[in-house]
C-alpha positions as CSV (number, residue, x, y, z in Angstrom):
1,M,3.2,-19.4,-4.8
2,S,0.8,-16.5,-5.6
3,S,1.8,-13.1,-6.4
4,E,-1.6,-11.7,-4.4
5,K,-1.2,-8.8,-1.4
6,Y,-3.5,-7.5,0.9
7,I,-3.7,-4.4,1.8
8,G,-5.4,-2.7,4.8
9,L,-4.9,1.3,4.8
10,D,-6.3,3.5,8.0
11,V,-6.7,6.4,7.0
12,H,-6.6,10.0,9.0
13,Q,-5.8,13.6,8.0
14,A,-2.2,13.9,7.9
15,T,-1.4,10.0,7.6
16,I,-2.1,7.1,6.7
17,S,-1.0,3.7,8.3
18,V,-0.8,0.7,5.9
19,A,-0.1,-3.3,6.6
20,V,0.8,-5.1,3.7
21,M,0.0,-9.0,4.0
22,D,1.0,-12.0,1.7
23,S,-1.5,-15.1,0.2
24,Q,-0.4,-17.2,3.1
25,G,-1.9,-14.5,5.7
26,K,2.2,-12.6,6.9
27,I,2.9,-8.8,7.6
28,I,5.5,-8.0,4.8
29,M,5.3,-4.8,5.2
30,E,4.0,-2.1,7.6
31,S,4.2,2.1,6.8
32,I,3.4,5.0,7.1
33,L,2.5,7.6,4.5
34,E,1.3,11.0,4.2
35,T,-1.7,11.1,3.4
36,K,-1.8,12.9,0.0
37,A,-2.4,11.5,-3.7
38,S,1.3,11.2,-4.8
39,T,2.5,9.7,-1.8
40,L,-0.3,7.1,-2.1
41,L,0.3,6.7,-5.4
42,E,3.7,5.5,-5.1
43,F,3.6,3.7,-3.1
44,L,0.9,1.2,-4.4
45,R,3.3,1.6,-7.8
46,W,6.0,-0.4,-5.2
47,T,3.2,-2.6,-4.4
48,T,2.3,-3.9,-7.9
49,R,5.6,-2.7,-10.2
50,Q,3.3,-2.1,-12.7
51,P,2.1,1.9,-13.8
52,V,-0.8,2.8,-11.6
53,R,-3.1,5.8,-13.9
54,D,-3.1,8.9,-12.2
55,F,-6.3,11.1,-11.2
């Protein structure tokens, strides 16, 4: 089974709506995040389970 994930982001001034699908097209997670770099980086770390470089 592939570990690929597809992430959709709908970015607004105060929030980011996020949906994550697996390689089979099944939605595995939906969430609303605050529009803040640290929050988005934390989310990306969670989805990849690997280090993501801070900018």
